[in-house]
VMD Tcl script that builds the backbone (N, CA, C; Angstrom):
set m [mol new atoms 324]
animate dup $m
set s [atomselect $m all]
$s set {name element resname resid chain x y z} {
  {N N UNK 1 A -5.432 -35.953 18.984}
  {CA C UNK 1 A -6.411 -35.123 18.306}
  {C C UNK 1 A -5.988 -34.938 16.849}
  {N N UNK 2 A -6.911 -35.158 15.933}
  {CA C UNK 2 A -6.641 -35.018 14.506}
  {C C UNK 2 A -6.674 -33.538 14.143}
  {N N UNK 3 A -5.595 -33.041 13.551}
  {CA C UNK 3 A -5.524 -31.615 13.213}
  {C C UNK 3 A -5.600 -31.364 11.713}
  {N N UNK 4 A -6.115 -32.343 10.946}
  {CA C UNK 4 A -6.238 -32.117 9.509}
  {C C UNK 4 A -7.368 -31.119 9.264}
  {N N UNK 5 A -7.159 -30.288 8.269}
  {CA C UNK 5 A -8.123 -29.242 7.942}
  {C C UNK 5 A -9.238 -29.829 7.075}
  {N N UNK 6 A -10.500 -29.596 7.427}
  {CA C UNK 6 A -11.586 -30.067 6.567}
  {C C UNK 6 A -11.619 -29.277 5.263}
  {N N UNK 7 A -12.293 -29.828 4.282}
  {CA C UNK 7 A -12.443 -29.149 2.987}
  {C C UNK 7 A -13.227 -27.854 3.186}
  {N N UNK 8 A -12.706 -26.770 2.620}
  {CA C UNK 8 A -13.376 -25.474 2.694}
  {C C UNK 8 A -13.747 -25.012 1.289}
  {N N UNK 9 A -14.892 -24.358 1.173}
  {CA C UNK 9 A -15.293 -23.738 -0.075}
  {C C UNK 9 A -15.945 -22.413 0.281}
  {N N UNK 10 A -15.830 -21.441 -0.596}
  {CA C UNK 10 A -16.396 -20.116 -0.317}
  {C C UNK 10 A -17.114 -19.591 -1.549}
  {N N UNK 11 A -18.208 -18.907 -1.284}
  {CA C UNK 11 A -18.937 -18.192 -2.335}
  {C C UNK 11 A -18.947 -16.726 -1.920}
  {N N UNK 12 A -18.538 -15.857 -2.834}
  {CA C UNK 12 A -18.409 -14.432 -2.523}
  {C C UNK 12 A -19.240 -13.632 -3.519}
  {N N UNK 13 A -20.012 -12.690 -2.988}
  {CA C UNK 13 A -20.803 -11.780 -3.817}
  {C C UNK 13 A -20.307 -10.360 -3.593}
  {N N UNK 14 A -19.667 -9.763 -4.609}
  {CA C UNK 14 A -19.201 -8.374 -4.466}
  {C C UNK 14 A -20.377 -7.452 -4.136}
  {N N UNK 15 A -20.121 -6.449 -3.320}
  {CA C UNK 15 A -21.140 -5.493 -2.909}
  {C C UNK 15 A -20.893 -4.176 -3.622}
  {N N UNK 16 A -21.932 -3.662 -4.239}
  {CA C UNK 16 A -21.861 -2.363 -4.889}
  {C C UNK 16 A -22.861 -1.450 -4.203}
  {N N UNK 17 A -22.373 -0.399 -3.587}
  {CA C UNK 17 A -23.241 0.547 -2.882}
  {C C UNK 17 A -23.734 1.598 -3.871}
  {N N UNK 18 A -25.026 1.663 -4.037}
  {CA C UNK 18 A -25.609 2.630 -4.968}
  {C C UNK 18 A -26.139 3.867 -4.254}
  {N N UNK 19 A -25.957 3.938 -2.938}
  {CA C UNK 19 A -26.484 5.067 -2.170}
  {C C UNK 19 A -25.600 6.311 -2.264}
  {N N UNK 20 A -24.346 6.133 -2.671}
  {CA C UNK 20 A -23.430 7.263 -2.744}
  {C C UNK 20 A -22.713 7.541 -1.439}
  {N N UNK 21 A -23.046 6.807 -0.377}
  {CA C UNK 21 A -22.365 6.981 0.911}
  {C C UNK 21 A -21.093 6.141 0.940}
  {N N UNK 22 A -20.131 6.572 1.718}
  {CA C UNK 22 A -18.895 5.801 1.872}
  {C C UNK 22 A -19.185 4.522 2.644}
  {N N UNK 23 A -18.595 3.429 2.203}
  {CA C UNK 23 A -18.780 2.156 2.894}
  {C C UNK 23 A -17.470 1.381 2.900}
  {N N UNK 24 A -17.268 0.586 3.939}
  {CA C UNK 24 A -16.098 -0.276 4.030}
  {C C UNK 24 A -16.385 -1.644 3.413}
  {N N UNK 25 A -17.674 -1.960 3.204}
  {CA C UNK 25 A -18.069 -3.285 2.728}
  {C C UNK 25 A -17.727 -3.475 1.252}
  {N N UNK 26 A -16.956 -4.514 0.958}
  {CA C UNK 26 A -16.591 -4.845 -0.416}
  {C C UNK 26 A -17.368 -6.055 -0.930}
  {N N UNK 27 A -17.685 -7.007 -0.026}
  {CA C UNK 27 A -18.367 -8.221 -0.454}
  {C C UNK 27 A -18.968 -8.948 0.740}
  {N N UNK 28 A -19.931 -9.821 0.446}
  {CA C UNK 28 A -20.508 -10.733 1.430}
  {C C UNK 28 A -20.126 -12.144 1.011}
  {N N UNK 29 A -19.888 -13.012 1.991}
  {CA C UNK 29 A -19.416 -14.353 1.671}
  {C C UNK 29 A -20.092 -15.411 2.523}
  {N N UNK 30 A -20.055 -16.640 1.986}
  {CA C UNK 30 A -20.477 -17.832 2.712}
  {C C UNK 30 A -19.301 -18.799 2.699}
  {N N UNK 31 A -19.064 -19.472 3.798}
  {CA C UNK 31 A -17.989 -20.450 3.896}
  {C C UNK 31 A -18.613 -21.807 4.179}
  {N N UNK 32 A -18.382 -22.772 3.282}
  {CA C UNK 32 A -18.886 -24.132 3.473}
  {C C UNK 32 A -17.746 -24.989 3.996}
  {N N UNK 33 A -18.029 -25.726 5.062}
  {CA C UNK 33 A -17.025 -26.560 5.724}
  {C C UNK 33 A -17.398 -28.026 5.534}
  {N N UNK 34 A -16.498 -28.788 4.909}
  {CA C UNK 34 A -16.647 -30.234 4.716}
  {C C UNK 34 A -17.964 -30.609 4.040}
  {N N UNK 35 A -18.451 -29.762 3.145}
  {CA C UNK 35 A -19.713 -30.008 2.434}
  {C C UNK 35 A -20.869 -30.321 3.389}
  {N N UNK 36 A -20.766 -29.853 4.650}
  {CA C UNK 36 A -21.778 -30.220 5.632}
  {C C UNK 36 A -22.267 -29.050 6.488}
  {N N UNK 37 A -21.528 -27.953 6.518}
  {CA C UNK 37 A -21.855 -26.847 7.413}
  {C C UNK 37 A -21.524 -25.549 6.700}
  {N N UNK 38 A -22.392 -24.538 6.842}
  {CA C UNK 38 A -22.144 -23.269 6.167}
  {C C UNK 38 A -22.206 -22.125 7.173}
  {N N UNK 39 A -21.322 -21.154 6.995}
  {CA C UNK 39 A -21.352 -19.919 7.782}
  {C C UNK 39 A -21.684 -18.798 6.805}
  {N N UNK 40 A -22.806 -18.136 7.033}
  {CA C UNK 40 A -23.216 -17.006 6.195}
  {C C UNK 40 A -22.962 -15.712 6.948}
  {N N UNK 41 A -22.931 -14.610 6.230}
  {CA C UNK 41 A -22.754 -13.312 6.872}
  {C C UNK 41 A -21.309 -12.910 7.072}
  {N N UNK 42 A -20.389 -13.579 6.384}
  {CA C UNK 42 A -18.980 -13.189 6.433}
  {C C UNK 42 A -18.826 -11.956 5.547}
  {N N UNK 43 A -18.061 -10.977 6.013}
  {CA C UNK 43 A -17.901 -9.732 5.250}
  {C C UNK 43 A -16.447 -9.511 4.876}
  {N N UNK 44 A -16.255 -8.999 3.660}
  {CA C UNK 44 A -14.931 -8.554 3.209}
  {C C UNK 44 A -14.978 -7.033 3.290}
  {N N UNK 45 A -14.063 -6.470 4.070}
  {CA C UNK 45 A -14.047 -5.026 4.313}
  {C C UNK 45 A -12.714 -4.425 3.900}
  {N N UNK 46 A -12.719 -3.099 3.705}
  {CA C UNK 46 A -11.461 -2.377 3.467}
  {C C UNK 46 A -11.237 -1.438 4.641}
  {N N UNK 47 A -9.987 -1.177 4.921}
  {CA C UNK 47 A -9.634 -0.275 6.019}
  {C C UNK 47 A -10.068 1.139 5.686}
  {N N UNK 48 A -10.459 1.897 6.678}
  {CA C UNK 48 A -10.904 3.273 6.491}
  {C C UNK 48 A -9.762 4.280 6.596}
  {N N UNK 49 A -8.628 3.865 7.162}
  {CA C UNK 49 A -7.524 4.794 7.372}
  {C C UNK 49 A -6.948 5.281 6.050}
  {N N UNK 50 A -6.525 6.529 6.045}
  {CA C UNK 50 A -5.915 7.138 4.865}
  {C C UNK 50 A -4.661 6.368 4.466}
  {N N UNK 51 A -4.546 6.030 3.200}
  {CA C UNK 51 A -3.373 5.332 2.706}
  {C C UNK 51 A -3.416 3.828 2.889}
  {N N UNK 52 A -4.425 3.318 3.569}
  {CA C UNK 52 A -4.564 1.876 3.777}
  {C C UNK 52 A -5.470 1.303 2.697}
  {N N UNK 53 A -4.949 0.385 1.913}
  {CA C UNK 53 A -5.729 -0.247 0.855}
  {C C UNK 53 A -5.938 -1.720 1.169}
  {N N UNK 54 A -5.713 -2.098 2.410}
  {CA C UNK 54 A -5.764 -3.492 2.828}
  {C C UNK 54 A -7.207 -3.968 2.993}
  {N N UNK 55 A -7.464 -5.199 2.563}
  {CA C UNK 55 A -8.770 -5.820 2.787}
  {C C UNK 55 A -8.634 -6.847 3.899}
  {N N UNK 56 A -9.740 -7.112 4.594}
  {CA C UNK 56 A -9.724 -8.112 5.650}
  {C C UNK 56 A -11.099 -8.763 5.756}
  {N N UNK 57 A -11.160 -9.887 6.440}
  {CA C UNK 57 A -12.378 -10.681 6.562}
  {C C UNK 57 A -12.890 -10.595 7.995}
  {N N UNK 58 A -14.206 -10.403 8.129}
  {CA C UNK 58 A -14.846 -10.344 9.440}
  {C C UNK 58 A -15.926 -11.424 9.481}
  {N N UNK 59 A -15.862 -12.263 10.512}
  {CA C UNK 59 A -16.858 -13.310 10.682}
  {C C UNK 59 A -18.086 -12.739 11.389}
  {N N UNK 60 A -19.250 -13.395 11.263}
  {CA C UNK 60 A -20.493 -12.839 11.810}
  {C C UNK 60 A -20.425 -12.603 13.321}
  {N N UNK 61 A -20.999 -11.489 13.734}
  {CA C UNK 61 A -21.073 -11.130 15.153}
  {C C UNK 61 A -22.376 -10.380 15.373}
  {N N UNK 62 A -22.817 -10.352 16.613}
  {CA C UNK 62 A -24.010 -9.566 16.927}
  {C C UNK 62 A -23.760 -8.726 18.163}
  {N N UNK 63 A -24.443 -7.615 18.213}
  {CA C UNK 63 A -24.276 -6.675 19.312}
  {C C UNK 63 A -24.931 -7.230 20.567}
  {N N UNK 64 A -24.275 -7.012 21.711}
  {CA C UNK 64 A -24.801 -7.482 22.971}
  {C C UNK 64 A -26.059 -6.737 23.390}
  {N N UNK 65 A -26.708 -7.274 24.393}
  {CA C UNK 65 A -27.938 -6.674 24.910}
  {C C UNK 65 A -27.749 -6.312 26.383}
  {N N UNK 66 A -28.575 -5.414 26.869}
  {CA C UNK 66 A -28.514 -5.034 28.273}
  {C C UNK 66 A -27.202 -4.358 28.617}
  {N N UNK 67 A -26.561 -4.839 29.690}
  {CA C UNK 67 A -25.312 -4.240 30.160}
  {C C UNK 67 A -24.175 -4.418 29.146}
  {N N UNK 68 A -24.297 -5.384 28.242}
  {CA C UNK 68 A -23.250 -5.654 27.258}
  {C C UNK 68 A -23.564 -5.029 25.897}
  {N N UNK 69 A -24.433 -4.039 25.882}
  {CA C UNK 69 A -24.863 -3.469 24.591}
  {C C UNK 69 A -23.759 -2.730 23.848}
  {N N UNK 70 A -22.649 -2.435 24.500}
  {CA C UNK 70 A -21.531 -1.759 23.849}
  {C C UNK 70 A -20.509 -2.742 23.275}
  {N N UNK 71 A -20.763 -4.047 23.430}
  {CA C UNK 71 A -19.809 -5.064 22.974}
  {C C UNK 71 A -20.409 -5.879 21.835}
  {N N UNK 72 A -19.524 -6.450 21.021}
  {CA C UNK 72 A -19.919 -7.356 19.948}
  {C C UNK 72 A -19.465 -8.761 20.311}
  {N N UNK 73 A -20.279 -9.762 19.965}
  {CA C UNK 73 A -19.993 -11.152 20.289}
  {C C UNK 73 A -19.999 -11.983 19.013}
  {N N UNK 74 A -18.959 -12.816 18.853}
  {CA C UNK 74 A -18.868 -13.680 17.676}
  {C C UNK 74 A -20.037 -14.654 17.651}
  {N N UNK 75 A -20.609 -14.834 16.466}
  {CA C UNK 75 A -21.666 -15.822 16.261}
  {C C UNK 75 A -21.039 -17.124 15.764}
  {N N UNK 76 A -20.122 -16.996 14.816}
  {CA C UNK 76 A -19.393 -18.143 14.273}
  {C C UNK 76 A -18.007 -17.661 13.875}
  {N N UNK 77 A -17.002 -18.472 14.169}
  {CA C UNK 77 A -15.628 -18.071 13.853}
  {C C UNK 77 A -14.711 -19.279 13.913}
  {N N UNK 78 A -13.563 -19.229 13.231}
  {CA C UNK 78 A -12.583 -20.318 13.328}
  {C C UNK 78 A -12.036 -20.407 14.756}
  {N N UNK 79 A -11.756 -21.621 15.181}
  {CA C UNK 79 A -11.271 -21.835 16.545}
  {C C UNK 79 A -9.752 -21.726 16.617}
  {N N UNK 80 A -9.058 -22.193 15.584}
  {CA C UNK 80 A -7.598 -22.172 15.603}
  {C C UNK 80 A -7.053 -21.113 14.644}
  {N N UNK 81 A -5.829 -20.708 14.868}
  {CA C UNK 81 A -5.172 -19.746 13.972}
  {C C UNK 81 A -5.022 -20.340 12.579}
  {N N UNK 82 A -4.727 -21.630 12.501}
  {CA C UNK 82 A -4.590 -22.300 11.216}
  {C C UNK 82 A -5.913 -22.258 10.439}
  {N N UNK 83 A -7.010 -22.516 11.116}
  {CA C UNK 83 A -8.325 -22.491 10.463}
  {C C UNK 83 A -8.676 -21.068 10.028}
  {N N UNK 84 A -8.382 -20.077 10.860}
  {CA C UNK 84 A -8.658 -18.680 10.498}
  {C C UNK 84 A -7.852 -18.263 9.272}
  {N N UNK 85 A -6.580 -18.643 9.243}
  {CA C UNK 85 A -5.728 -18.305 8.105}
  {C C UNK 85 A -6.254 -18.946 6.825}
  {N N UNK 86 A -6.617 -20.220 6.879}
  {CA C UNK 86 A -7.118 -20.923 5.693}
  {C C UNK 86 A -8.438 -20.328 5.220}
  {N N UNK 87 A -9.365 -20.065 6.131}
  {CA C UNK 87 A -10.676 -19.522 5.771}
  {C C UNK 87 A -10.542 -18.114 5.200}
  {N N UNK 88 A -9.754 -17.281 5.850}
  {CA C UNK 88 A -9.565 -15.908 5.397}
  {C C UNK 88 A -8.910 -15.873 4.020}
  {N N UNK 89 A -7.880 -16.684 3.823}
  {CA C UNK 89 A -7.182 -16.727 2.530}
  {C C UNK 89 A -8.131 -17.168 1.419}
  {N N UNK 90 A -8.964 -18.170 1.685}
  {CA C UNK 90 A -9.903 -18.652 0.676}
  {C C UNK 90 A -10.939 -17.590 0.323}
  {N N UNK 91 A -11.512 -16.937 1.322}
  {CA C UNK 91 A -12.519 -15.896 1.075}
  {C C UNK 91 A -11.908 -14.748 0.278}
  {N N UNK 92 A -10.719 -14.300 0.647}
  {CA C UNK 92 A -10.077 -13.204 -0.082}
  {C C UNK 92 A -9.715 -13.609 -1.507}
  {N N UNK 93 A -9.285 -14.844 -1.704}
  {CA C UNK 93 A -8.974 -15.320 -3.056}
  {C C UNK 93 A -10.236 -15.343 -3.918}
  {N N UNK 94 A -11.340 -15.833 -3.368}
  {CA C UNK 94 A -12.598 -15.862 -4.128}
  {C C UNK 94 A -13.107 -14.451 -4.394}
  {N N UNK 95 A -12.850 -13.527 -3.475}
  {CA C UNK 95 A -13.240 -12.134 -3.697}
  {C C UNK 95 A -12.452 -11.552 -4.868}
  {N N UNK 96 A -11.152 -11.823 -4.897}
  {CA C UNK 96 A -10.322 -11.340 -6.009}
  {C C UNK 96 A -10.780 -11.942 -7.335}
  {N N UNK 97 A -11.102 -13.238 -7.336}
  {CA C UNK 97 A -11.579 -13.900 -8.547}
  {C C UNK 97 A -12.905 -13.286 -9.015}
  {N N UNK 98 A -13.795 -12.999 -8.082}
  {CA C UNK 98 A -15.084 -12.389 -8.439}
  {C C UNK 98 A -14.865 -11.008 -9.046}
  {N N UNK 99 A -13.922 -10.251 -8.500}
  {CA C UNK 99 A -13.610 -8.923 -9.040}
  {C C UNK 99 A -13.037 -9.015 -10.442}
  {N N UNK 100 A -12.172 -9.998 -10.678}
  {CA C UNK 100 A -11.591 -10.189 -12.011}
  {C C UNK 100 A -12.672 -10.584 -13.010}
  {N N UNK 101 A -13.582 -11.451 -12.593}
  {CA C UNK 101 A -14.678 -11.868 -13.478}
  {C C UNK 101 A -15.588 -10.709 -13.808}
  {N N UNK 102 A -15.876 -9.862 -12.810}
  {CA C UNK 102 A -16.698 -8.675 -13.037}
  {C C UNK 102 A -16.042 -7.728 -14.049}
  {N N UNK 103 A -14.737 -7.539 -13.924}
  {CA C UNK 103 A -14.004 -6.660 -14.841}
  {C C UNK 103 A -14.004 -7.244 -16.259}
  {N N UNK 104 A -13.876 -8.564 -16.382}
  {CA C UNK 104 A -13.882 -9.201 -17.693}
  {C C UNK 104 A -15.240 -9.031 -18.380}
  {N N UNK 105 A -16.313 -9.130 -17.617}
  {CA C UNK 105 A -17.656 -8.944 -18.159}
  {C C UNK 105 A -17.840 -7.488 -18.588}
  {N N UNK 106 A -17.347 -6.561 -17.789}
  {CA C UNK 106 A -17.491 -5.138 -18.094}
  {C C UNK 106 A -16.740 -4.765 -19.378}
  {N N UNK 107 A -15.610 -5.440 -19.604}
  {CA C UNK 107 A -14.823 -5.164 -20.820}
  {C C UNK 107 A -15.494 -5.745 -22.061}
  {N N UNK 108 A -16.364 -6.731 -21.836}
  {CA C UNK 108 A -17.113 -7.319 -22.944}
  {C C UNK 108 A -16.369 -8.380 -23.591}
}
mol reanalyze $m
mol bondsrecalc $m
mol representation Tube
mol addrep $m
């Protein structure tokens, strides 16, 4: 089995909440795999716990129906730990780059 990682690319759009309510959402992202497949609905979130400034990536999921309505089910996600690490690192790096670009524009 070939275990080489396909080419990954990510586009990240920072999220700004104008409602004034607290939110964990920092950005929305798309992950393109091998220039042939895209996963939309990836979220960059921050921890809610006091003193935690850590960001993390959540892949798309949907709430179950019927008897499983209390559970969430993955819609799309990396299959291997190596793929998850690579995808998460890329999305977080692009999020940081987008934040730096936003700050540079704000400074004029």
